[in-house]
PQR file of N, CA, C, O and H, with PARSE charges and radii, in Angstrom:
ATOM      1  N   MET A   1       0.720  -1.277   0.223 -0.4000 1.5000
ATOM      2  CA  MET A   1      -0.130  -0.170   0.100 -0.0000 2.0000
ATOM      3  C   MET A   1       1.001   1.215   0.087  0.5500 1.7000
ATOM      4  O   MET A   1       1.763   1.242   1.053 -0.5500 1.4000
ATOM      5  N   PRO A   2       1.127   2.203  -0.814 -0.5600 1.5000
ATOM      6  CA  PRO A   2       1.903   2.818  -1.170  0.2800 2.0000
ATOM      7  C   PRO A   2       1.354   4.182  -0.117  0.5500 1.7000
ATOM      8  O   PRO A   2       2.309   4.804   0.348 -0.5500 1.4000
ATOM      9  N   GLN A   3       0.470   4.519   0.153 -0.4000 1.5000
ATOM     10  CA  GLN A   3       0.107   5.700   0.819 -0.0000 2.0000
ATOM     11  C   GLN A   3       0.760   5.564   2.302  0.5500 1.7000
ATOM     12  O   GLN A   3       0.961   6.544   3.019 -0.5500 1.4000
ATOM     13  H   GLN A   3      -0.305   4.013  -0.225  0.4000 1.0000
ATOM     14  N   LEU A   4       1.138   3.918   2.757 -0.4000 1.5000
ATOM     15  CA  LEU A   4       1.560   3.906   3.964 -0.0000 2.0000
ATOM     16  C   LEU A   4       2.664   4.147   4.227  0.5500 1.7000
ATOM     17  O   LEU A   4       3.059   4.111   5.392 -0.5500 1.4000
ATOM     18  H   LEU A   4       0.975   3.122   2.175  0.4000 1.0000
ATOM     19  N   ASN A   5       3.597   4.514   3.014 -0.4000 1.5000
ATOM     20  CA  ASN A   5       4.925   4.818   2.857 -0.0000 2.0000
ATOM     21  C   ASN A   5       5.615   6.133   3.445  0.5500 1.7000
ATOM     22  O   ASN A   5       5.535   7.251   2.936 -0.5500 1.4000
ATOM     23  H   ASN A   5       3.277   4.543   2.067  0.4000 1.0000
ATOM     24  N   PRO A   6       6.169   5.862   4.378 -0.5600 1.5000
ATOM     25  CA  PRO A   6       6.366   7.771   4.679  0.2800 2.0000
ATOM     26  C   PRO A   6       7.181   8.459   4.470  0.5500 1.7000
ATOM     27  O   PRO A   6       7.254   9.594   4.940 -0.5500 1.4000
ATOM     28  N   ALA A   7       8.210   7.808   3.513 -0.4000 1.5000
ATOM     29  CA  ALA A   7       9.408   8.430   3.234 -0.0000 2.0000
ATOM     30  C   ALA A   7       9.066  10.008   2.762  0.5500 1.7000
ATOM     31  O   ALA A   7       9.554  10.968   3.359 -0.5500 1.4000
ATOM     32  H   ALA A   7       8.151   6.886   3.131  0.4000 1.0000
ATOM     33  N   PRO A   8       8.023  10.169   1.434 -0.5600 1.5000
ATOM     34  CA  PRO A   8       8.039  11.425   0.394  0.2800 2.0000
ATOM     35  C   PRO A   8       7.467  12.398   1.748  0.5500 1.7000
ATOM     36  O   PRO A   8       7.924  13.495   2.069 -0.5500 1.4000
ATOM     37  N   TRP A   9       6.418  11.704   2.378 -0.4000 1.5000
ATOM     38  CA  TRP A   9       5.407  12.403   3.309 -0.0000 2.0000
ATOM     39  C   TRP A   9       6.209  12.832   4.712  0.5500 1.7000
ATOM     40  O   TRP A   9       5.883  13.787   5.416 -0.5500 1.4000
ATOM     41  H   TRP A   9       6.047  10.813   2.117  0.4000 1.0000
ATOM     42  N   PHE A  10       7.078  12.128   4.913 -0.4000 1.5000
ATOM     43  CA  PHE A  10       7.660  12.850   6.576 -0.0000 2.0000
ATOM     44  C   PHE A  10       8.607  13.980   5.701  0.5500 1.7000
ATOM     45  O   PHE A  10       8.632  15.154   6.069 -0.5500 1.4000
ATOM     46  H   PHE A  10       7.343  11.352   4.341  0.4000 1.0000
ATOM     47  N   ALA A  11       9.287  13.572   4.656 -0.4000 1.5000
ATOM     48  CA  ALA A  11       9.772  14.855   4.138 -0.0000 2.0000
ATOM     49  C   ALA A  11       9.689  15.958   3.918  0.5500 1.7000
ATOM     50  O   ALA A  11      10.517  16.826   4.195 -0.5500 1.4000
ATOM     51  H   ALA A  11       9.267  12.618   4.357  0.4000 1.0000
ATOM     52  N   ILE A  12       8.031  16.152   3.049 -0.4000 1.5000
ATOM     53  CA  ILE A  12       7.309  17.027   2.889 -0.0000 2.0000
ATOM     54  C   ILE A  12       7.469  18.148   4.510  0.5500 1.7000
ATOM     55  O   ILE A  12       8.300  19.002   4.818 -0.5500 1.4000
ATOM     56  H   ILE A  12       7.359  15.447   2.824  0.4000 1.0000
ATOM     57  N   LEU A  13       6.233  17.601   5.234 -0.4000 1.5000
ATOM     58  CA  LEU A  13       5.937  17.395   6.498 -0.0000 2.0000
ATOM     59  C   LEU A  13       7.530  18.069   7.335  0.5500 1.7000
ATOM     60  O   LEU A  13       7.486  19.227   7.750 -0.5500 1.4000
ATOM     61  H   LEU A  13       5.558  16.907   4.984  0.4000 1.0000
ATOM     62  N   VAL A  14       8.345  17.558   7.445 -0.4000 1.5000
ATOM     63  CA  VAL A  14       9.752  18.277   8.151 -0.0000 2.0000
ATOM     64  C   VAL A  14      10.227  19.693   7.541  0.5500 1.7000
ATOM     65  O   VAL A  14      10.559  20.671   8.212 -0.5500 1.4000
ATOM     66  H   VAL A  14       8.381  16.617   7.107  0.4000 1.0000
ATOM     67  N   PHE A  15      10.195  19.610   6.199 -0.4000 1.5000
ATOM     68  CA  PHE A  15      10.238  20.609   5.230 -0.0000 2.0000
ATOM     69  C   PHE A  15       9.337  21.858   5.297  0.5500 1.7000
ATOM     70  O   PHE A  15       9.933  22.929   5.409 -0.5500 1.4000
ATOM     71  H   PHE A  15       9.926  18.816   5.655  0.4000 1.0000
ATOM     72  N   SER A  16       8.103  21.881   5.250 -0.4000 1.5000
ATOM     73  CA  SER A  16       7.082  22.677   5.554 -0.0000 2.0000
ATOM     74  C   SER A  16       7.431  23.616   6.813  0.5500 1.7000
ATOM     75  O   SER A  16       7.526  24.841   6.892 -0.5500 1.4000
ATOM     76  H   SER A  16       7.619  21.011   5.159  0.4000 1.0000
ATOM     77  N   TRP A  17       7.614  22.433   7.922 -0.4000 1.5000
ATOM     78  CA  TRP A  17       7.441  23.324   9.232 -0.0000 2.0000
ATOM     79  C   TRP A  17       8.816  23.840   9.481  0.5500 1.7000
ATOM     80  O   TRP A  17       8.880  24.727  10.333 -0.5500 1.4000
ATOM     81  H   TRP A  17       7.537  21.438   7.858  0.4000 1.0000
ATOM     82  N   LEU A  18       9.888  23.484   8.935 -0.4000 1.5000
ATOM     83  CA  LEU A  18      11.169  24.386   8.883 -0.0000 2.0000
ATOM     84  C   LEU A  18      11.037  25.895   8.181  0.5500 1.7000
ATOM     85  O   LEU A  18      11.492  26.985   8.529 -0.5500 1.4000
ATOM     86  H   LEU A  18       9.836  22.764   8.243  0.4000 1.0000
ATOM     87  N   VAL A  19      10.151  25.456   6.950 -0.4000 1.5000
ATOM     88  CA  VAL A  19       9.511  27.177   6.321 -0.0000 2.0000
ATOM     89  C   VAL A  19       8.790  27.678   7.056  0.5500 1.7000
ATOM     90  O   VAL A  19       8.839  28.908   7.056 -0.5500 1.4000
ATOM     91  H   VAL A  19       9.782  24.571   6.667  0.4000 1.0000
ATOM     92  N   PHE A  20       7.922  27.095   7.896 -0.4000 1.5000
ATOM     93  CA  PHE A  20       6.955  27.619   8.885 -0.0000 2.0000
ATOM     94  C   PHE A  20       7.539  28.653  10.046  0.5500 1.7000
ATOM     95  O   PHE A  20       7.166  29.766  10.418 -0.5500 1.4000
ATOM     96  H   PHE A  20       7.883  26.095   7.896  0.4000 1.0000
ATOM     97  N   LEU A  21       8.836  27.607  10.526 -0.4000 1.5000
ATOM     98  CA  LEU A  21       9.341  27.883  11.704 -0.0000 2.0000
ATOM     99  C   LEU A  21      10.827  29.281  11.090  0.5500 1.7000
ATOM    100  O   LEU A  21      11.320  30.039  11.925 -0.5500 1.4000
ATOM    101  H   LEU A  21       9.138  26.703  10.224  0.4000 1.0000
ATOM    102  N   THR A  22      11.113  29.305  10.104 -0.4000 1.5000
ATOM    103  CA  THR A  22      12.526  30.159  10.079 -0.0000 2.0000
ATOM    104  C   THR A  22      11.470  31.029   8.967  0.5500 1.7000
ATOM    105  O   THR A  22      11.893  32.145   9.266 -0.5500 1.4000
ATOM    106  H   THR A  22      10.713  28.689   9.426  0.4000 1.0000
ATOM    107  N   ILE A  23      10.763  31.218   8.261 -0.4000 1.5000
ATOM    108  CA  ILE A  23      10.196  32.273   7.474 -0.0000 2.0000
ATOM    109  C   ILE A  23       9.239  33.240   8.420  0.5500 1.7000
ATOM    110  O   ILE A  23       9.346  34.407   8.798 -0.5500 1.4000
ATOM    111  H   ILE A  23      10.420  30.311   8.018  0.4000 1.0000
ATOM    112  N   LEU A  24       8.347  32.296   8.602 -0.4000 1.5000
ATOM    113  CA  LEU A  24       6.991  33.419   9.563 -0.0000 2.0000
ATOM    114  C   LEU A  24       7.280  34.314  10.981  0.5500 1.7000
ATOM    115  O   LEU A  24       7.011  35.503  11.154 -0.5500 1.4000
ATOM    116  H   LEU A  24       8.260  31.349   8.295  0.4000 1.0000
ATOM    117  N   PRO A  25       7.822  33.507  11.803 -0.5600 1.5000
ATOM    118  CA  PRO A  25       8.221  34.141  12.820  0.2800 2.0000
ATOM    119  C   PRO A  25       8.641  35.598  13.100  0.5500 1.7000
ATOM    120  O   PRO A  25       8.101  36.294  13.960 -0.5500 1.4000
ATOM    121  N   PRO A  26       9.841  36.078  12.149 -0.5600 1.5000
ATOM    122  CA  PRO A  26      10.024  37.185  11.752  0.2800 2.0000
ATOM    123  C   PRO A  26       9.369  38.232  11.536  0.5500 1.7000
ATOM    124  O   PRO A  26       9.522  39.420  11.821 -0.5500 1.4000
ATOM    125  N   LYS A  27       8.312  37.396  10.774 -0.4000 1.5000
ATOM    126  CA  LYS A  27       7.634  38.512   9.861 -0.0000 2.0000
ATOM    127  C   LYS A  27       6.416  39.101  10.679  0.5500 1.7000
ATOM    128  O   LYS A  27       5.865  40.201  10.721 -0.5500 1.4000
ATOM    129  H   LYS A  27       8.188  36.431  10.542  0.4000 1.0000
ATOM    130  N   VAL A  28       6.223  37.756  11.379 -0.4000 1.5000
ATOM    131  CA  VAL A  28       4.932  38.115  12.522 -0.0000 2.0000
ATOM    132  C   VAL A  28       5.416  38.613  13.473  0.5500 1.7000
ATOM    133  O   VAL A  28       4.504  39.209  14.046 -0.5500 1.4000
ATOM    134  H   VAL A  28       6.671  36.863  11.345  0.4000 1.0000
ATOM    135  N   LEU A  29       6.544  38.761  14.127 -0.4000 1.5000
ATOM    136  CA  LEU A  29       6.898  39.664  15.284 -0.0000 2.0000
ATOM    137  C   LEU A  29       7.809  40.833  14.510  0.5500 1.7000
ATOM    138  O   LEU A  29       8.779  41.080  15.227 -0.5500 1.4000
ATOM    139  H   LEU A  29       7.284  38.276  13.660  0.4000 1.0000
ATOM    140  N   ALA A  30       7.822  41.461  13.556 -0.4000 1.5000
ATOM    141  CA  ALA A  30       8.323  42.815  12.643 -0.0000 2.0000
ATOM    142  C   ALA A  30       7.099  43.443  12.552  0.5500 1.7000
ATOM    143  O   ALA A  30       7.066  44.642  12.276 -0.5500 1.4000
ATOM    144  H   ALA A  30       7.035  41.260  12.974  0.4000 1.0000
ATOM    145  N   HIS A  31       6.149  42.854  12.732 -0.4000 1.5000
ATOM    146  CA  HIS A  31       4.278  43.531  12.817 -0.0000 2.0000
ATOM    147  C   HIS A  31       4.572  44.638  13.930  0.5500 1.7000
ATOM    148  O   HIS A  31       5.181  44.457  14.985 -0.5500 1.4000
ATOM    149  H   HIS A  31       6.175  41.880  12.957  0.4000 1.0000
ATOM    150  N   THR A  32       4.015  45.805  13.470 -0.4000 1.5000
ATOM    151  CA  THR A  32       3.565  47.147  14.157 -0.0000 2.0000
ATOM    152  C   THR A  32       2.319  47.528  14.526  0.5500 1.7000
ATOM    153  O   THR A  32       1.541  47.268  13.608 -0.5500 1.4000
ATOM    154  H   THR A  32       3.521  45.953  12.613  0.4000 1.0000
ATOM    155  N   PHE A  33       1.760  48.040  15.479 -0.4000 1.5000
ATOM    156  CA  PHE A  33       0.432  48.666  15.376 -0.0000 2.0000
ATOM    157  C   PHE A  33       0.402  50.075  14.823  0.5500 1.7000
ATOM    158  O   PHE A  33       1.208  50.835  15.359 -0.5500 1.4000
ATOM    159  H   PHE A  33       2.392  48.252  16.225  0.4000 1.0000
ATOM    160  N   PRO A  34      -0.088  50.406  14.203 -0.5600 1.5000
ATOM    161  CA  PRO A  34      -0.172  51.761  13.600  0.2800 2.0000
ATOM    162  C   PRO A  34      -0.298  52.511  14.605  0.5500 1.7000
ATOM    163  O   PRO A  34       0.667  53.273  14.550 -0.5500 1.4000
ATOM    164  N   ASN A  35      -1.079  52.825  15.740 -0.4000 1.5000
ATOM    165  CA  ASN A  35      -1.821  53.406  16.744 -0.0000 2.0000
ATOM    166  C   ASN A  35      -0.837  52.683  17.761  0.5500 1.7000
ATOM    167  O   ASN A  35      -1.035  51.474  17.880 -0.5500 1.4000
ATOM    168  H   ASN A  35      -1.863  52.206  15.785  0.4000 1.0000
ATOM    169  N   GLU A  36       0.198  53.235  18.517 -0.4000 1.5000
ATOM    170  CA  GLU A  36       0.855  53.342  19.577 -0.0000 2.0000
ATOM    171  C   GLU A  36       0.295  53.411  20.654  0.5500 1.7000
ATOM    172  O   GLU A  36       0.824  54.508  20.832 -0.5500 1.4000
ATOM    173  H   GLU A  36       0.360  54.217  18.421  0.4000 1.0000
ATOM    174  N   PRO A  37      -0.295  53.272  21.568 -0.5600 1.5000
ATOM    175  CA  PRO A  37      -0.951  53.882  23.103  0.2800 2.0000
ATOM    176  C   PRO A  37      -0.265  54.852  23.896  0.5500 1.7000
ATOM    177  O   PRO A  37       0.864  54.618  24.326 -0.5500 1.4000
ATOM    178  N   THR A  38      -0.741  55.702  24.075 -0.4000 1.5000
ATOM    179  CA  THR A  38       0.558  56.897  24.690 -0.0000 2.0000
ATOM    180  C   THR A  38       0.054  56.605  26.137  0.5500 1.7000
ATOM    181  O   THR A  38      -1.016  56.100  26.478 -0.5500 1.4000
ATOM    182  H   THR A  38      -1.658  55.892  23.725  0.4000 1.0000
ATOM    183  N   PRO A  39       0.872  56.955  26.741 -0.5600 1.5000
ATOM    184  CA  PRO A  39       1.377  56.859  28.340  0.2800 2.0000
ATOM    185  C   PRO A  39      -0.014  57.653  28.991  0.5500 1.7000
ATOM    186  O   PRO A  39      -0.325  58.660  28.354 -0.5500 1.4000
ATOM    187  N   GLN A  40      -0.711  57.397  29.935 -0.4000 1.5000
ATOM    188  CA  GLN A  40      -1.352  58.316  30.425 -0.0000 2.0000
ATOM    189  C   GLN A  40      -0.932  58.806  31.787  0.5500 1.7000
ATOM    190  O   GLN A  40      -0.132  58.139  32.444 -0.5500 1.4000
ATOM    191  H   GLN A  40      -0.458  56.580  30.453  0.4000 1.0000
ATOM    192  N   ASN A  41      -1.400  59.869  32.219 -0.4000 1.5000
ATOM    193  CA  ASN A  41      -1.068  60.468  33.385 -0.0000 2.0000
ATOM    194  C   ASN A  41      -1.536  59.473  34.838  0.5500 1.7000
ATOM    195  O   ASN A  41      -2.654  59.292  35.320 -0.5500 1.4000
ATOM    196  H   ASN A  41      -2.050  60.411  31.685  0.4000 1.0000
ATOM    197  N   THR A  42      -0.270  58.982  35.239 -0.4000 1.5000
ATOM    198  CA  THR A  42      -0.242  58.447  36.426 -0.0000 2.0000
ATOM    199  C   THR A  42      -0.979  58.797  37.596  0.5500 1.7000
ATOM    200  O   THR A  42      -1.322  57.838  38.287 -0.5500 1.4000
ATOM    201  H   THR A  42       0.638  59.129  34.847  0.4000 1.0000
ATOM    202  N   LYS A  43      -1.354  60.101  38.045 -0.4000 1.5000
ATOM    203  CA  LYS A  43      -1.141  60.431  39.278 -0.0000 2.0000
ATOM    204  C   LYS A  43      -3.308  60.485  39.224  0.5500 1.7000
ATOM    205  O   LYS A  43      -4.085  60.812  38.327 -0.5500 1.4000
ATOM    206  H   LYS A  43      -1.075  60.880  37.484  0.4000 1.0000
ATOM    207  N   THR A  44      -3.502  60.051  40.475 -0.4000 1.5000
ATOM    208  CA  THR A  44      -5.060  59.533  40.747 -0.0000 2.0000
ATOM    209  C   THR A  44      -5.720  61.292  41.065  0.5500 1.7000
ATOM    210  O   THR A  44      -5.346  62.360  41.551 -0.5500 1.4000
ATOM    211  H   THR A  44      -2.871  59.785  41.204  0.4000 1.0000
ATOM    212  N   PRO A  45      -6.751  60.756  40.503 -0.5600 1.5000
ATOM    213  CA  PRO A  45      -7.538  62.264  40.706  0.2800 2.0000
ATOM    214  C   PRO A  45      -7.787  62.639  42.118  0.5500 1.7000
ATOM    215  O   PRO A  45      -7.437  61.543  42.556 -0.5500 1.4000
ATOM    216  N   LYS A  46      -8.070  63.221  43.058 -0.4000 1.5000
ATOM    217  CA  LYS A  46      -8.390  63.332  44.208 -0.0000 2.0000
ATOM    218  C   LYS A  46      -9.996  63.278  43.956  0.5500 1.7000
ATOM    219  O   LYS A  46     -10.474  64.117  43.192 -0.5500 1.4000
ATOM    220  H   LYS A  46      -8.354  64.112  42.702  0.4000 1.0000
ATOM    221  N   THR A  47     -10.657  62.533  44.436 -0.4000 1.5000
ATOM    222  CA  THR A  47     -12.140  62.295  44.507 -0.0000 2.0000
ATOM    223  C   THR A  47     -12.819  62.926  46.090  0.5500 1.7000
ATOM    224  O   THR A  47     -12.496  62.815  47.272 -0.5500 1.4000
ATOM    225  H   THR A  47     -10.269  61.852  45.056  0.4000 1.0000
ATOM    226  N   GLU A  48     -13.562  63.398  45.574 -0.4000 1.5000
ATOM    227  CA  GLU A  48     -14.825  63.674  46.766 -0.0000 2.0000
ATOM    228  C   GLU A  48     -15.392  63.057  47.122  0.5500 1.7000
ATOM    229  O   GLU A  48     -16.005  62.353  46.319 -0.5500 1.4000
ATOM    230  H   GLU A  48     -13.824  63.489  44.614  0.4000 1.0000
ATOM    231  N   PRO A  49     -15.604  62.864  48.505 -0.5600 1.5000
ATOM    232  CA  PRO A  49     -16.750  62.137  49.173  0.2800 2.0000
ATOM    233  C   PRO A  49     -17.995  62.379  48.607  0.5500 1.7000
ATOM    234  O   PRO A  49     -18.031  63.374  47.883 -0.5500 1.4000
ATOM    235  N   TRP A  50     -19.342  61.555  48.770 -0.4000 1.5000
ATOM    236  CA  TRP A  50     -20.378  61.679  48.381 -0.0000 2.0000
ATOM    237  C   TRP A  50     -21.260  61.871  49.484  0.5500 1.7000
ATOM    238  O   TRP A  50     -21.289  61.195  50.512 -0.5500 1.4000
ATOM    239  H   TRP A  50     -19.313  60.747  49.358  0.4000 1.0000
ATOM    240  N   THR A  51     -22.088  62.998  49.143 -0.4000 1.5000
ATOM    241  CA  THR A  51     -23.151  63.143  50.336 -0.0000 2.0000
ATOM    242  C   THR A  51     -24.330  62.602  49.790  0.5500 1.7000
ATOM    243  O   THR A  51     -25.069  63.086  48.933 -0.5500 1.4000
ATOM    244  H   THR A  51     -22.065  63.547  48.308  0.4000 1.0000
ATOM    245  N   TRP A  52     -24.405  61.594  50.364 -0.4000 1.5000
ATOM    246  CA  TRP A  52     -25.988  60.685  50.672 -0.0000 2.0000
ATOM    247  C   TRP A  52     -26.733  61.641  50.804  0.5500 1.7000
ATOM    248  O   TRP A  52     -26.569  62.566  51.601 -0.5500 1.4000
ATOM    249  H   TRP A  52     -23.804  61.200  51.060  0.4000 1.0000
ATOM    250  N   PRO A  53     -27.703  61.495  49.963 -0.5600 1.5000
ATOM    251  CA  PRO A  53     -29.497  62.657  50.356  0.2800 2.0000
ATOM    252  C   PRO A  53     -29.685  62.029  51.584  0.5500 1.7000
ATOM    253  O   PRO A  53     -29.488  62.785  52.535 -0.5500 1.4000
ATOM    254  N   TRP A  54     -30.094  60.563  51.952 -0.4000 1.5000
ATOM    255  CA  TRP A  54     -30.683  60.686  53.227 -0.0000 2.0000
ATOM    256  C   TRP A  54     -30.401  60.470  54.156  0.5500 1.7000
ATOM    257  O   TRP A  54     -31.008  59.823  55.009 -0.5500 1.4000
ATOM    258  H   TRP A  54     -30.254  59.949  51.179  0.4000 1.0000
ATOM    259  N   HIS A  55     -29.215  61.063  54.214 -0.4000 1.5000
ATOM    260  CA  HIS A  55     -28.127  60.807  55.874 -0.0000 2.0000
ATOM    261  C   HIS A  55     -28.560  62.749  56.567  0.5500 1.7000
ATOM    262  O   HIS A  55     -28.098  63.139  57.640 -0.5500 1.4000
ATOM    263  H   HIS A  55     -28.722  61.589  53.521  0.4000 1.0000
TER
END
């Protein structure tokens, strides 16, 4: 049964994984977002206590 011969399919599998692991990660890691978030002010605003109307 020729479909059970692992020789050509294993080589194709290994070669395709080598391509995926050597070419794609640098392309994916080089991606940058067009709108980088800007750091906001780290000071916490002074909050006023809320006066409850029923007290």
